[in-house]
C-alpha positions in Angstrom: -13.2 40.9 97.1 -10.2 40.8 94.8 -9.4 37.2 95.8 -13.0 36.2 94.9 -12.6 37.9 91.5 -9.4 36.2 90.9 -11.0 32.8 91.7 -13.9 33.6 89.4 -11.4 34.6 86.6 -9.5 31.3 87.1 -12.8 29.5 86.8 -13.4 31.1 83.4 -10.0 30.0 82.3 -10.7 26.4 83.4 -14.0 26.4 81.5 -12.2 27.7 78.4 -9.6 25.0 78.7 -12.3 22.3 79.1 -14.1 23.7 76.0 -10.8 23.3 74.1 -10.3 19.8 75.3 -13.9 19.0 74.2 -13.1 20.4 70.8 -10.0 18.3 70.5 -11.9 15.2 71.4 -14.4 16.1 68.6 -11.7 16.5 66.1 -10.0 13.2 67.1 -13.3 11.3 66.8 -14.2 12.9 63.5 -10.7 12.5 62.1 -10.6 8.8 63.2 -14.0 8.1 61.6 -13.1 9.7 58.3 -9.7 8.1 58.3 -11.3 4.6 58.8 -13.7 5.3 56.0 -10.9 6.2 53.7 -8.8 3.2 54.9 -11.6 0.7 54.2 -12.4 2.3 50.9 -8.8 2.2 49.8 -8.4 -1.5 50.8 -11.6 -2.4 48.9 -10.5 -0.5 45.9 -7.1 -2.1 46.1 -8.8 -5.5 46.3 -10.9 -4.9 43.2 -8.0 -3.4 41.2 -5.4 -6.0 42.1 -7.7 -9.0 41.8 -10.0 -8.1 38.9 -7.6 -5.9 36.9 -3.9 -6.5 37.7 -4.3 -10.2 38.2 -6.7 -11.0 35.4 -4.8 -9.0 32.9 -1.5 -10.4 34.3 -0.1 -6.9 34.5 3.1 -7.2 36.3 2.7 -4.1 38.5 4.5 -4.5 41.8 2.2 -4.6 44.8 4.7 -2.4 46.6 3.8 0.5 44.3 0.2 0.1 45.1 1.1 0.1 48.8 3.1 3.3 48.4 0.3 4.9 46.5 -2.1 4.0 49.3 0.3 5.3 52.0 0.6 8.6 50.1 -3.2 9.0 49.8 -3.9 8.0 53.4 -1.2 10.4 54.7 -2.9 13.2 52.8 -6.3 12.1 54.3 -4.7 11.9 57.8 -3.4 15.5 57.5 -6.4 17.0 55.8 -9.2 15.3 57.8 -7.5 15.1 61.2 -4.1 16.6 62.0 -4.6 20.0 60.5 -7.6 20.6 62.7 -5.6 20.0 65.9 -4.5 23.4 67.2 -2.8 24.4 70.5 -4.9 25.9 73.3 -5.7 29.6 72.7 -8.1 31.2 75.2 -9.0 34.0 72.9 -9.9 31.7 70.0 -12.0 29.5 72.3 -13.7 32.7 73.8 -14.6 33.7 70.3 -16.2 30.3 69.6 -18.2 30.6 72.9 -19.3 34.1 72.0 -20.5 32.7 68.6 -22.5 30.1 70.6 -23.9 32.7 73.1 -24.3 36.1 71.3 -25.9 37.5 74.5 -22.5 37.8 76.0 -21.9 40.8 73.6 -18.1 40.4 73.5 -17.8 40.5 77.3 -16.0 37.1 77.4 -13.6 38.2 74.7 -12.8 41.5 76.4 -12.3 39.6 79.7 -9.8 37.2 78.0 -7.9 40.0 76.4 -7.7 42.3 79.5 -7.4 39.7 82.3 -3.7 40.3 82.6 -3.9 44.0 81.8 -2.1 46.4 84.2 -4.4 49.5 84.6 -1.7 51.6 86.3 0.8 51.1 83.5 -1.7 51.9 80.8 -3.2 54.7 83.0 -6.7 53.1 82.5 -9.6 53.3 84.9 -9.3 50.3 87.4 -12.9 50.7 88.3 -14.0 50.3 84.7 -11.8 47.2 84.3 -13.1 45.7 87.5 -16.7 46.3 86.4 -16.1 44.5 83.1 -14.5 41.5 84.8 -17.5 41.2 87.2 -19.9 41.4 84.4 -18.1 38.7 82.5 -18.0 36.4 85.6 -21.7 37.1 86.2 -22.8 36.3 82.6 -20.6 33.2 82.1 -21.2 31.5 85.5 -24.4 29.6 84.4 -22.9 28.7 81.0 -21.2 25.4 80.0 -18.5 26.3 77.5 -18.3 22.7 76.3 -21.6 23.3 74.4 -19.6 24.9 71.6 -18.9 21.4 70.4 -21.9 19.4 69.1 -21.1 15.7 69.1 -24.4 15.0 67.3 -22.6 16.1 64.1 -20.7 12.9 64.4 -23.7 10.6 64.2 -23.8 10.3 60.4 -20.1 9.9 59.9 -20.0 7.4 62.8 -22.7 5.3 61.1 -20.9 5.4 57.8 -17.7 4.4 59.5 -19.3 1.4 61.3 -21.0 0.4 58.0 -17.7 0.5 56.1 -16.0 -1.6 58.8 -18.9 -4.0 58.6 -18.7 -4.3 54.9 -14.9 -4.8 55.1 -15.4 -7.6 57.7 -18.1 -9.3 55.5 -15.8 -9.1 52.4 -12.9 -10.4 54.4 -15.0 -13.3 55.7 -16.3 -14.1 52.2 -13.0 -13.9 50.4 -10.7 -14.5 53.3 -7.9 -16.2 51.2 -8.1 -13.5 48.5 -7.9 -10.7 51.1 -4.9 -12.3 52.7 -3.2 -12.6 49.3 -3.9 -8.9 48.6 -1.8 -7.9 51.7 0.9 -10.3 50.8 1.0 -9.1 47.2 1.2 -5.5 48.4 4.2 -6.4 50.5 5.9 -7.6 47.3 5.2 -11.4 47.2 4.5 -12.8 43.7 1.4 -14.8 44.5 -1.7 -15.6 42.4 -5.3 -15.5 43.4 -7.2 -18.8 43.3 -9.4 -19.5 40.2 -12.1 -22.1 39.5 -10.6 -22.7 36.1 -6.8 -23.3 36.1 -4.7 -23.0 32.9 -2.1 -25.7 33.4 0.0 -25.3 30.2 0.1 -23.3 27.0 2.3 -23.3 23.9 4.3 -20.3 25.3 6.9 -18.3 23.5 7.8 -19.6 20.0 9.8 -18.6 17.0 8.5 -19.7 13.5 9.4 -19.3 9.9 7.8 -16.4 8.1 4.6 -17.5 6.4 4.2 -20.6 8.6 1.0 -21.6 10.4 1.3 -21.6 14.2 -0.8 -23.8 16.5 -1.5 -22.6 20.1 -2.6 -25.2 22.5 -3.8 -24.9 26.1 -4.7 -27.5 28.8 -6.9 -26.7 31.8 -8.1 -28.2 35.0 -10.9 -27.5 37.4 -14.1 -26.0 36.0 -13.9 -26.5 32.2 -15.9 -24.0 30.2 -17.4 -24.9 26.8 -15.3 -22.3 25.0 -12.1 -20.5 25.5 -10.7 -17.3 23.9 -7.4 -16.5 22.4 -6.6 -12.8 22.2 -3.9 -12.0 19.6 -2.2 -8.6 19.2 -0.1 -8.2 16.0 2.9 -5.9 15.8 1.0 -3.8 13.2 -1.6 -2.9 15.9 -4.3 -5.3 14.8 -6.0 -7.2 17.6 -8.2 -10.4 17.3 -10.2 -12.4 19.7 -10.7 -16.1 18.6 -13.1 -18.5 20.4 -12.7 -22.3 20.2 -14.8 -25.1 21.8 -13.1 -27.4 24.3 -11.8 -30.8 23.3 -11.7 -32.8 26.5 -9.5 -30.6 28.6 -7.6 -29.0 25.7 -8.2 -25.9 23.6 -6.4 -25.3 20.3 -6.2 -22.4 17.8 -4.5 -22.2 14.4 -3.1 -19.0 13.1 -2.3 -19.4 9.3 0.4 -17.6 7.3 2.0 -15.6 10.1 4.5 -13.0 8.7 4.8 -10.5 11.6 5.6 -10.7 15.3 2.6 -11.1 17.7 1.7 -11.5 21.3 -1.1 -13.5 22.7 -2.8 -14.7 25.9 -5.6 -17.2 26.6 -8.8 -16.5 28.6 -10.7 -19.5 29.8 -13.3 -19.2 32.5 -12.0 -17.0 35.3 -8.3 -17.7 34.5 -6.0 -15.9 32.2 -2.6 -17.0 30.9 0.5 -14.8 30.9 1.4 -12.9 27.8 3.4 -14.9 25.3 5.2 -13.9 22.1 5.3 -15.6 18.7 8.4 -14.3 17.0 8.9 -14.6 13.2 12.3 -15.3 11.8 12.4 -12.9 8.8 13.3 -14.0 5.3 17.0 -13.3 4.6 17.2 -10.2 2.5 20.1 -8.9 0.4 21.3 -5.6 1.8 24.1 -5.0 -0.6 25.1 -6.5 -3.9 28.6 -6.5 -5.5 29.1 -8.3 -8.8 32.5 -8.6 -10.5 32.4 -9.2 -14.3 35.6 -10.7 -15.8 35.3 -10.6 -19.6 36.9 -13.1 -22.0 40.5 -12.3 -22.7 40.0 -11.8 -26.5 37.7 -8.8 -25.8 40.6 -6.9 -24.3 38.3 -5.2 -21.7 39.0 -4.4 -18.1 36.9 -6.1 -15.4 33.8 -4.1 -14.4 31.3 -4.2 -11.6 27.5 -4.3 -11.3 24.9 -4.1 -8.5 21.9 -5.6 -10.2 21.0 -9.3 -10.0 19.6 -9.2 -13.5 22.6 -9.0 -15.9 23.4 -8.8 -19.6 27.0 -10.0 -20.4 29.1 -11.1 -23.3 29.3 -14.9 -23.8 32.1 -16.4 -21.7 32.1 -13.8 -19.0 33.1 -14.9 -15.5 30.7 -13.6 -12.9 31.5 -13.4 -9.2 28.7 -12.5 -6.8 29.3 -11.0 -3.3 26.1 -10.6 -1.4 25.6 -9.0 2.0 22.5 -10.3 3.8 20.4 -9.9 6.9 19.6 -11.8 9.1 22.6 -14.1 9.1 22.4 -17.3 7.1 23.8 -20.8 7.5 23.8 -21.8 3.8 22.9 -20.5 0.3 22.2 -22.9 -2.5 22.2 -21.3 -6.0 20.2 -23.0 -8.7 21.6 -22.1 -12.1 19.4 -23.5 -14.9 19.6 -27.2 -14.3 22.7 -27.0 -12.1 23.1 -26.1 -8.4 26.1 -24.9 -6.4 26.7 -23.9 -2.8 27.9 -20.4 -2.0 30.8 -19.7 0.4 29.4 -18.2 3.6 31.4 -16.0 6.0 31.8 -16.9 9.6 29.3 -14.2 10.6 26.8 -15.5 8.2 26.2 -12.1 6.6 28.2 -12.6 3.4 27.8 -15.1 0.6 30.2 -15.5 -2.4 29.9 -17.6 -5.5 30.9 -17.4 -9.2 29.9 -18.9 -12.5 30.9 -18.6 -16.2 28.0 -17.3 -18.4 28.1 -19.5 -21.5 24.3 -19.2 -22.3 21.3 -17.3 -21.0 20.1 -18.8 -17.7 17.7 -18.1 -14.9 19.0 -18.5 -11.4 17.5 -18.4 -7.9 18.5 -18.6 -4.2 17.6 -21.1 -1.5 18.4 -19.6 1.9 19.0 -21.4 5.2 18.7 -19.0 8.1 21.5 -19.3 10.6 19.9 -19.1 14.1 16.9 -21.5 13.6 17.8 -23.3 10.4 14.6 -22.1 8.6 14.8 -22.5 4.8 13.4 -19.9 2.3 13.1 -19.8 -1.5 13.7 -16.5 -3.3 12.5 -15.1 -6.7 14.3 -15.9 -9.9 16.9 -13.6 -11.6 18.2 -13.6 -15.1 21.7 -13.6 -16.7 21.2 -12.8 -20.4 24.2 -13.9 -22.4 24.8 -11.8 -25.6 26.6 -14.0 -28.2 29.5 -12.5 -30.1 28.0 -11.6 -33.5 30.0 -12.2 -36.7 31.6 -9.0 -38.1 29.9 -7.1 -40.8 31.7 -6.1 -44.1 30.4 -3.9 -46.8 32.3 -3.5 -50.1 31.9 0.1 -51.1 34.2 0.3 -54.1 34.0 -0.9 -56.8 30.2 -0.4 -56.8 29.7 -3.2 -59.3 31.2 -5.5 -61.8 33.7 -4.0 -64.3 36.1 -4.5 -67.1 39.8 -3.8 -67.5 43.0 -4.7 -69.2 45.7 -7.0 -67.8 47.3 -3.8 -66.3 44.1 -2.9 -64.3 44.7 -1.6 -60.8 41.7 -1.8 -58.5 41.1 0.7 -55.6 39.2 -1.3 -53.0 37.2 0.5 -50.3 35.2 -1.5 -47.6 33.7 -0.8 -44.3 34.0 -3.4 -41.5 32.3 -3.4 -38.1 32.1 -5.7 -35.1 30.3 -5.7 -31.7 33.6 -6.2 -29.9 37.0 -6.3 -31.7 38.0 -6.7 -35.4 40.9 -9.0 -36.2 42.0 -9.5 -39.9 40.9 -8.6 -43.4 41.6 -10.9 -46.4 41.1 -10.5 -50.1 39.5 -13.6 -51.7 39.7 -14.1 -55.5 39.1 -16.8 -58.1 40.1 -16.8 -61.8 37.6 -18.2 -64.3 35.7 -20.1 -61.5 38.8 -21.9 -60.3 40.3 -22.4 -56.9 39.7 -19.5 -54.4 42.9 -17.8 -53.4 43.7 -15.5 -50.5 45.7 -12.3 -50.1 46.2 -10.9 -46.6 45.1 -7.2 -46.4 46.4 -6.6 -42.9 45.4 -6.5 -39.2 42.3 -4.6 -37.9 41.5 -3.1 -34.6 38.6 -1.5 -32.9 34.9 -2.1 -33.6 34.7 -0.1 -36.9 37.3 0.2 -39.6 37.3 1.6 -43.2 39.5 -0.6 -45.4 41.4 1.0 -48.3 43.5 -1.3 -50.5 45.3 -0.8 -53.8 45.3 -4.0 -55.9 47.4 -4.1 -59.1 45.7 -7.3 -60.1 48.3 -8.9 -62.4 51.3 -8.0 -60.2 49.9 -9.9 -57.3 49.4 -13.1 -59.3 51.7 -15.9 -59.8 53.2 -16.5 -63.2 50.9 -19.3 -64.1 47.9 -17.2 -62.9 48.7 -14.1 -65.1 45.6 -12.8 -66.7 44.9 -12.6 -70.4 42.1 -11.3 -72.4 38.7 -13.0 -71.9 39.6 -14.1 -68.4 37.2 -13.3 -65.6 38.3 -12.8 -62.0 35.8 -12.7 -59.1 36.8 -11.2 -55.7 35.4 -10.3 -52.3 36.7 -9.3 -48.8 36.7 -11.5 -45.8 36.9 -10.1 -42.2 37.2 -11.9 -38.9 37.0 -10.9 -35.2 38.9 -12.1 -32.2 36.7 -14.9 -31.0 39.0 -17.9 -30.4 40.2 -19.8 -32.3 41.2 -16.9 -34.5 39.7 -17.0 -38.0 36.6 -19.0 -36.9 34.3 -16.0 -36.7 34.2 -14.6 -40.2 32.0 -12.8 -42.7 32.5 -12.1 -46.4 31.4 -9.1 -48.5 29.5 -9.1 -51.7 31.4 -10.5 -54.7 32.5 -8.4 -57.6 33.7 -9.6 -61.1 36.3 -8.1 -63.3 36.4 -9.1 -67.1 39.8 -8.8 -68.8 39.7 -7.3 -72.3 42.4 -6.7 -74.9 43.5 -3.1 -75.4 41.3 -2.8 -78.6 38.4 -4.4 -76.9 38.8 -2.1 -73.9 39.0 0.9 -76.2 35.8 -0.2 -78.0 34.1 -0.7 -74.6 35.2 2.7 -73.5 33.9 4.4 -76.6 30.6 2.7 -76.2 30.4 3.8 -72.6 31.3 7.4 -73.7 28.7 7.4 -76.4 26.1 6.2 -73.9 27.0 8.9 -71.5 26.8 11.5 -74.2 23.4 10.3 -75.2 22.3 10.6 -71.5 23.7 14.1 -71.3 21.9 15.1 -74.6 18.6 13.7 -73.3 19.0 15.5 -70.0 19.8 18.8 -71.9 16.7 18.4 -74.1 14.5 17.7 -71.2 15.8 20.8 -69.4 15.1 23.0 -72.5 11.5 21.7 -72.7 11.0 22.4 -69.0 12.4 25.9 -69.3 10.1 26.6 -72.2 7.1 25.4 -70.3 8.0 27.6 -67.3 8.3 30.7 -69.6 4.9 30.1 -71.1 3.3 29.8 -67.7 4.9 33.1 -66.5 3.6 34.8 -69.7 0.1 33.6 -69.1 0.2 34.9 -65.5 1.3 38.4 -66.7 -1.7 38.5 -69.1 -4.1 37.6 -66.4 
């Protein structure tokens, strides 16, 4: 009896093992079907992305990266939809699944599985009770097929989807056999292109132009030639334009006027697209640093100075030396100075230009640059050097205030104020007797830009014997000043002229008395006027008190 029970128990174990194998077959078939669906879907998505996006946009994305992405996704699908469901044989787990399928077993199969190797003596359990449970389990499971826990009908839908996806893949591979083959080669890293009906044979390609120039982009095509082609332009500033042009034979041509910034472009004609190309703009040379040395004429007695502005105001005769730092590098710099032109000295690196001129008159000047790398030429705006001429000095005779009289012993106290815009040089007294020849007396050297001149002139003492003054003579005089403009004495100015009439002592005394009487009369008149004003004021104050 025990041997029969053991055989029946072994039969249950075999049926549980068969149920597990059936379950594993189910998981294999389902996992395979889902994996195939994902595989076909990934290949078709790769085909669309690589052909219609990467290739048409000429995006240089390595196919190997696409392959790695696919392998990563498919590895995840393989684990999630297949491998993670494959579990080692566990009789208790399978028994639970059978119990779920046949609830009438009422946990007898699970109990049998748990207690089949149970030693009743060691656990001091009832052997009769255990034997009764085993018999009941054997009795209830004998007619059952444990493999029914797996329903293969669940695979019908997924199998149909899998076969349909394979059929679609076969149809697409047949229709686009060459393209599909190129897809796999591109995914393995080969740089191949898909065939197109329209083939762009040549384009202008990369080009460098002068800033502000017009660029012409030309394309020639073969195969199917559409009526129009498109040029897509992306400017460095972010602006994007799409320009259409009709075909001219097998050529298409676009003009982009006044280009001043870098741009990229590509051409789309029919089902073909060119690579991305770049139009680079050689920038106008710009001055990054300005150093100007001003060397003044020697007579000004001024130290050299510097400036950093291209518009200058300098004294006449100043030697100007320009030192310009510029970017980008230049090959040549021609300077137009009024009607003249000169070439600047250019450093080996092409980033420094040096030239110098003497400023004799106000002039406008401008630069004509030749860029170093490509030889493009650029004109620049005009600048100005304003030349300030050296003005003649100014002289004002302060004393005497006007014409006067005196005896032969008259001593004049001359006071004058001299000014100049740069440097004074000499002062000279000019005089003439009775309208005769003008004579000169040196008054001394001057310095600075402003000077008060004081000079004591005993008139007769300074005259020669034959020039000695006598009553009735008239002597006119003025002061001449000069600055340091070479040749010395060429830049002069003369003060107002004064006249001195020589009287005898009796005549001078009579003149003096007349002048004294005149002054007294003026004083009396002033005093009388003051008295009248005081009286009027007193009357007004009295009237105010009465009111």
